[in-house]
C-alpha positions as CSV (number, residue, x, y, z in Angstrom):
1,M,-205.1,-117.6,-14.6
2,W,-204.5,-121.3,-13.2
3,E,-206.5,-122.6,-10.2
4,T,-204.2,-122.2,-7.2
5,D,-204.1,-125.8,-6.6
6,V,-202.2,-126.3,-10.2
7,T,-199.0,-125.9,-9.9
8,S,-196.0,-124.6,-12.3
9,A,-194.8,-128.4,-11.6
10,D,-198.5,-130.1,-12.6
11,L,-198.4,-128.0,-16.1
12,S,-194.9,-128.8,-16.8
13,R,-195.5,-132.8,-16.3
14,A,-199.1,-132.3,-17.8
15,T,-197.0,-130.3,-20.8
16,R,-194.3,-133.0,-21.4
17,L,-197.0,-135.9,-21.4
18,L,-199.2,-134.1,-23.6
19,L,-196.5,-133.2,-26.4
20,V,-195.0,-137.0,-25.7
21,R,-198.3,-138.3,-26.6
22,S,-198.7,-136.0,-29.3
23,R,-195.7,-137.0,-31.2
24,R,-196.3,-140.6,-30.9
25,A,-199.9,-139.5,-32.8
26,A,-198.1,-137.2,-35.3
27,A,-195.3,-140.5,-35.6
28,G,-198.3,-143.1,-36.6
29,L,-200.9,-141.4,-38.1
30,F,-200.3,-138.3,-39.8
31,A,-196.7,-137.1,-40.0
32,G,-196.2,-138.3,-43.6
33,N,-199.3,-136.4,-44.8
34,Y,-198.5,-133.6,-42.6
35,T,-195.3,-132.7,-44.6
36,S,-197.3,-133.1,-48.0
37,A,-200.1,-131.2,-47.3
38,F,-197.5,-128.3,-46.3
39,R,-194.9,-128.2,-48.7
40,G,-191.4,-126.3,-48.1
41,G,-190.6,-123.0,-49.0
42,G,-188.1,-124.8,-52.4
43,L,-186.2,-127.5,-53.5
44,E,-182.9,-128.3,-53.2
45,F,-180.4,-130.0,-55.8
46,E,-178.9,-133.2,-54.6
47,E,-177.3,-135.0,-56.9
48,S,-177.8,-135.9,-60.8
49,R,-178.6,-139.8,-61.7
50,P,-178.6,-141.9,-65.5
51,Y,-181.7,-141.3,-66.9
52,V,-184.4,-143.7,-67.4
53,P,-187.2,-143.5,-69.5
54,G,-190.3,-141.7,-68.3
55,D,-188.3,-138.7,-67.1
56,D,-189.6,-135.1,-67.3
57,I,-186.1,-134.1,-69.9
58,R,-186.6,-130.7,-68.4
59,S,-184.6,-132.3,-65.7
60,I,-181.6,-133.1,-67.5
61,D,-178.6,-131.9,-66.4
62,W,-177.0,-131.1,-69.3
63,N,-173.5,-130.3,-67.9
64,A,-173.1,-134.2,-66.8
65,T,-174.4,-135.1,-70.0
66,A,-172.2,-133.8,-71.8
67,R,-168.9,-134.9,-69.5
68,S,-170.4,-138.5,-69.8
69,A,-172.0,-138.6,-73.1
70,E,-174.8,-140.0,-71.5
71,P,-178.2,-139.1,-70.3
72,F,-178.3,-137.4,-66.5
73,V,-181.1,-136.2,-64.8
74,K,-180.7,-133.3,-61.9
75,Q,-182.3,-134.8,-58.4
76,F,-183.5,-132.5,-55.9
77,R,-185.1,-133.1,-52.5
78,E,-187.3,-130.5,-50.6
79,E,-186.1,-127.9,-48.5
80,R,-188.6,-127.9,-45.8
81,N,-187.7,-124.5,-43.9
82,Q,-191.6,-124.3,-43.5
83,T,-193.2,-121.8,-40.1
84,L,-196.1,-123.0,-38.4
85,L,-198.1,-119.8,-37.0
86,F,-200.7,-121.1,-34.9
87,L,-202.8,-118.5,-33.1
88,L,-205.5,-119.5,-30.7
89,D,-208.5,-117.9,-29.6
90,V,-209.1,-117.6,-25.8
91,S,-212.1,-115.4,-25.7
92,A,-215.0,-116.0,-22.9
93,S,-217.0,-118.5,-25.9
94,M,-213.7,-120.6,-26.0
95,G,-214.4,-121.7,-22.5
96,F,-217.8,-123.5,-23.3
97,G,-217.4,-127.2,-23.3
98,S,-220.6,-129.6,-22.6
99,A,-219.2,-133.0,-23.1
100,G,-215.5,-133.0,-21.4
101,P,-212.9,-130.2,-22.8
102,T,-213.8,-126.5,-23.8
103,K,-213.3,-125.9,-27.1
104,A,-209.9,-124.4,-26.2
105,A,-208.6,-126.7,-24.3
106,T,-209.5,-128.9,-27.5
107,G,-208.0,-126.0,-29.7
108,A,-204.3,-126.5,-27.4
109,H,-204.5,-130.3,-27.9
110,A,-204.6,-129.5,-31.4
111,I,-201.7,-127.2,-31.6
112,A,-199.6,-130.1,-29.5
113,L,-200.3,-132.5,-32.0
114,M,-199.7,-129.9,-35.1
115,A,-196.1,-128.7,-33.1
116,A,-195.2,-132.7,-32.8
117,A,-195.8,-133.2,-36.5
118,A,-193.8,-129.9,-37.3
119,G,-191.0,-130.9,-35.3
120,R,-190.9,-134.1,-36.7
121,A,-190.6,-132.3,-39.9
122,G,-188.2,-130.0,-39.0
123,D,-190.0,-127.0,-39.0
124,R,-190.4,-123.8,-37.0
125,V,-193.5,-123.0,-34.7
126,G,-194.9,-120.2,-33.4
127,L,-197.3,-119.2,-31.0
128,I,-200.1,-115.9,-30.4
129,V,-203.5,-115.7,-27.7
130,F,-205.6,-113.6,-28.3
131,D,-209.0,-112.6,-27.7
132,Q,-210.5,-109.0,-28.2
133,A,-206.9,-108.4,-27.6
134,V,-203.6,-110.2,-28.4
135,R,-202.3,-111.4,-24.8
136,R,-199.4,-113.7,-25.1
137,Q,-197.0,-115.1,-27.9
138,V,-194.2,-117.2,-28.5
139,P,-191.5,-116.5,-31.2
140,V,-191.3,-118.6,-34.1
141,G,-188.6,-120.9,-33.0
142,R,-187.5,-124.6,-33.8
143,G,-186.4,-127.9,-31.7
144,G,-188.4,-129.9,-28.8
145,A,-187.5,-127.5,-25.8
146,H,-189.8,-124.3,-28.2
147,S,-192.6,-126.5,-28.7
148,L,-193.1,-127.9,-25.4
149,R,-192.7,-123.6,-25.0
150,V,-195.4,-123.3,-27.4
151,I,-197.8,-126.3,-25.9
152,R,-197.5,-125.3,-22.4
153,A,-198.1,-121.6,-23.6
154,A,-201.4,-122.7,-24.7
155,L,-202.4,-125.1,-22.1
156,E,-201.5,-121.9,-19.8
157,S,-204.3,-119.8,-22.1
158,D,-206.9,-122.4,-22.0
159,S,-208.1,-121.9,-19.2
160,A,-208.3,-118.4,-18.7
161,T,-210.8,-117.8,-21.4
162,Q,-212.5,-114.5,-20.9
163,G,-213.0,-111.3,-23.1
164,T,-214.7,-111.1,-26.9
165,T,-213.8,-112.9,-30.3
166,R,-211.8,-110.4,-32.4
167,L,-210.1,-112.1,-34.8
168,G,-208.7,-108.7,-36.4
169,A,-206.2,-108.6,-33.2
170,G,-204.5,-112.1,-33.8
171,L,-204.3,-111.2,-37.4
172,R,-203.0,-108.1,-37.2
173,A,-200.3,-109.3,-35.2
174,V,-199.5,-112.1,-38.1
175,S,-197.2,-109.5,-40.1
176,A,-195.4,-108.6,-36.5
177,A,-194.6,-112.5,-35.8
178,T,-193.1,-113.4,-39.1
179,R,-191.6,-112.1,-42.3
180,R,-191.9,-115.3,-44.2
181,R,-194.6,-116.6,-45.7
182,A,-196.0,-118.9,-42.9
183,V,-198.9,-121.9,-42.7
184,V,-200.8,-119.5,-40.5
185,V,-203.3,-121.6,-38.0
186,V,-206.6,-120.1,-37.0
187,I,-208.2,-121.6,-34.0
188,S,-210.8,-120.5,-33.0
189,D,-214.7,-121.0,-32.7
190,F,-215.4,-117.4,-35.1
191,R,-217.8,-116.0,-33.2
192,D,-216.5,-112.8,-34.4
193,P,-219.3,-110.4,-34.9
194,E,-217.4,-108.3,-37.2
195,L,-215.8,-111.1,-39.2
196,F,-219.3,-111.7,-41.7
197,P,-221.9,-109.4,-40.7
198,A,-225.1,-109.0,-42.5
199,S,-224.0,-105.8,-44.2
200,R,-221.3,-108.1,-45.7
201,D,-218.7,-105.2,-45.8
202,S,-216.4,-106.3,-42.9
203,A,-212.7,-105.5,-42.2
204,V,-211.9,-108.2,-40.4
205,G,-213.0,-110.7,-43.2
206,T,-210.9,-108.4,-45.7
207,E,-207.8,-108.9,-43.5
208,L,-208.3,-112.3,-43.5
209,G,-208.7,-112.3,-47.4
210,E,-205.5,-110.0,-47.2
211,L,-203.5,-112.3,-44.9
212,A,-204.0,-115.2,-47.4
213,R,-202.7,-114.0,-50.3
214,R,-199.4,-113.8,-48.0
215,H,-200.0,-116.5,-46.3
216,D,-201.3,-120.5,-46.2
217,V,-204.2,-119.7,-43.8
218,V,-206.0,-122.5,-42.2
219,A,-209.1,-121.9,-39.8
220,A,-209.1,-124.4,-37.6
221,V,-213.4,-124.1,-36.5
222,V,-213.6,-125.5,-33.2
223,V,-217.8,-126.4,-32.4
224,D,-219.2,-128.0,-29.0
225,P,-221.9,-130.9,-30.1
226,R,-224.5,-128.8,-27.8
227,E,-224.4,-125.7,-30.4
228,E,-225.2,-127.5,-33.1
229,A,-228.2,-129.5,-31.6
230,L,-230.6,-129.3,-28.5
231,P,-231.0,-132.4,-26.5
232,D,-234.4,-133.4,-25.2
233,V,-234.6,-132.1,-22.0
234,G,-236.9,-129.7,-21.1
235,P,-236.5,-126.0,-20.8
236,I,-232.6,-124.8,-21.2
237,R,-231.0,-121.1,-20.4
238,V,-228.7,-119.9,-22.4
239,V,-226.5,-117.2,-21.5
240,D,-223.8,-115.3,-24.5
241,P,-220.6,-115.4,-22.6
242,E,-219.6,-112.6,-24.6
243,R,-222.2,-110.4,-24.1
244,P,-223.1,-110.6,-20.0
245,G,-227.0,-110.2,-19.4
246,R,-228.0,-111.7,-22.7
247,V,-230.1,-114.8,-21.6
248,L,-232.9,-117.0,-23.7
249,L,-234.9,-119.7,-22.0
250,L,-235.5,-122.6,-24.5
251,D,-237.7,-125.3,-24.5
252,S,-235.4,-128.4,-26.1
253,G,-238.4,-130.4,-25.0
254,S,-240.3,-129.0,-27.9
255,R,-239.3,-130.9,-31.0
256,R,-240.1,-127.3,-33.1
257,V,-237.8,-125.8,-31.4
258,R,-235.0,-128.2,-31.9
259,E,-235.6,-128.5,-35.4
260,R,-234.9,-125.1,-35.3
261,Y,-232.0,-124.9,-33.4
262,R,-229.8,-127.4,-35.6
263,A,-231.4,-125.4,-39.0
264,A,-229.9,-122.1,-37.5
265,S,-226.6,-124.0,-36.4
266,S,-226.9,-125.3,-40.1
267,V,-227.5,-122.1,-41.8
268,W,-224.3,-120.2,-39.4
269,R,-221.9,-123.4,-40.7
270,S,-222.7,-123.3,-44.1
271,R,-221.6,-119.5,-44.6
272,I,-218.8,-120.1,-42.0
273,E,-217.7,-122.5,-44.9
274,G,-218.4,-120.1,-47.9
275,D,-217.2,-116.8,-46.3
276,L,-213.9,-118.6,-45.6
277,R,-213.8,-120.5,-48.6
278,R,-214.1,-116.9,-50.9
279,S,-211.5,-115.3,-48.5
280,G,-208.7,-118.0,-49.7
281,V,-209.1,-120.0,-46.4
282,D,-208.6,-123.3,-46.3
283,T,-211.2,-124.8,-43.4
284,L,-210.7,-127.7,-40.8
285,W,-213.6,-128.5,-38.0
286,I,-213.2,-129.8,-34.5
287,R,-215.2,-130.9,-32.2
288,T,-215.0,-131.1,-28.5
289,D,-216.5,-134.3,-28.0
290,R,-213.7,-136.0,-30.3
291,D,-210.1,-136.5,-30.6
292,P,-208.4,-134.0,-32.7
293,L,-206.1,-136.2,-33.8
294,F,-208.7,-137.5,-36.4
295,A,-209.7,-134.8,-37.9
296,L,-206.0,-133.3,-38.4
297,G,-205.3,-136.3,-40.1
298,R,-208.1,-136.6,-42.4
299,F,-207.5,-132.8,-43.8
300,F,-203.6,-133.6,-43.6
301,R,-204.5,-136.5,-45.7
302,D,-207.4,-134.5,-47.8
303,R,-205.0,-131.9,-48.8
304,A,-202.4,-133.7,-49.5
305,A,-204.3,-135.7,-51.8
306,R,-205.4,-132.4,-53.6
307,R,-201.9,-130.7,-54.2
308,S,-200.9,-134.0,-55.5
309,G,-203.9,-133.5,-57.7
310,R,-205.4,-136.6,-56.7
311,L,-208.7,-134.7,-55.6
312,G,-210.2,-132.3,-57.7
C-alpha cells in the first residue's frame, strides 16, 4: 500500500502529470514508430484510384477498371483495432533501485509512455499486476480516461512490491483478459527460478512459448546498474528480497570479485536473451538509471524497420 503521507489527491496529480508528459514524449519521439512496430489487425478498403506505373497489379480494381475503361487500383488503410496488454511484475525483487527509481517504478513509467502512444493510435490498453499471484487487473479499454486508470493502477502497485516472482501467474491471466490477438508486454526483472531452470524443463518457459504463438509478446526486462556491476566500495552485504535469510558478503574492493560478478551478470543476460528468443518473444532492456523513453524509442524504431524488411 501507499505510505500514509501519499494521499489519493497526490496520486491523481502524479498520474495526470505522468500521462501529460508521456503524451508529449510519445508525440515527439516514437508515436509513428509505435504504429509501425505494432501493426493493426488488418486492412480496410479506402478508395480506388488510377493506376500508375509501379503499382502492384494484384491491387487492380477490376470493377472500376471495367466501368472506366482505364486501369484503377484499390487503396487500403490499416485497420488498427490493436490491443496492448501490460503485465507488470511487482514482486519483492522489483522493489530494488540503487540509482533513483525502483525497477517497478521504472516499469510503471514505461507503461505510461506506451499507453500514451497507444492512445494516440486509437489502440486499447489493459493491465495485469502480479507477483506470485495476480494482484490487480484493469480490463482492456480505450480512451484518455481509461489510460489514466491504467497508469494510476501501475503507480499504485509499484510501491507495494512483495512476494516472489512467478511469471506463470501473469501469463495464465492473459487468456481471461482478452480473447483476441494482442500485443502482450511483460514488464519484469525475470528473476523467476521456474522460468529457465538448469534442467531446461520449464513449465513457465513452455507457457511463454505458447502465449507467443497466440499473441505478439514483448519481454521488457528491467535491470538496475548494481545488478550488472559492483562499485569499488569494500565489503557489501547482499540480501535476496525474495528469499529472506539469504545474505551474501561480497568484497567489492577485490578486482577479481568485481570481474566475476560482472561475468555472472553477462552470462545471465545472454541466457535470458537466448531463451526468450527461442520462445518467440521480442526482448527490450530497460535500466532504472535511464529514462525508458529512449529504450522504447530505439525498440520501436528497430522493430518497425525489421517489419518493413529493412533489417535482417
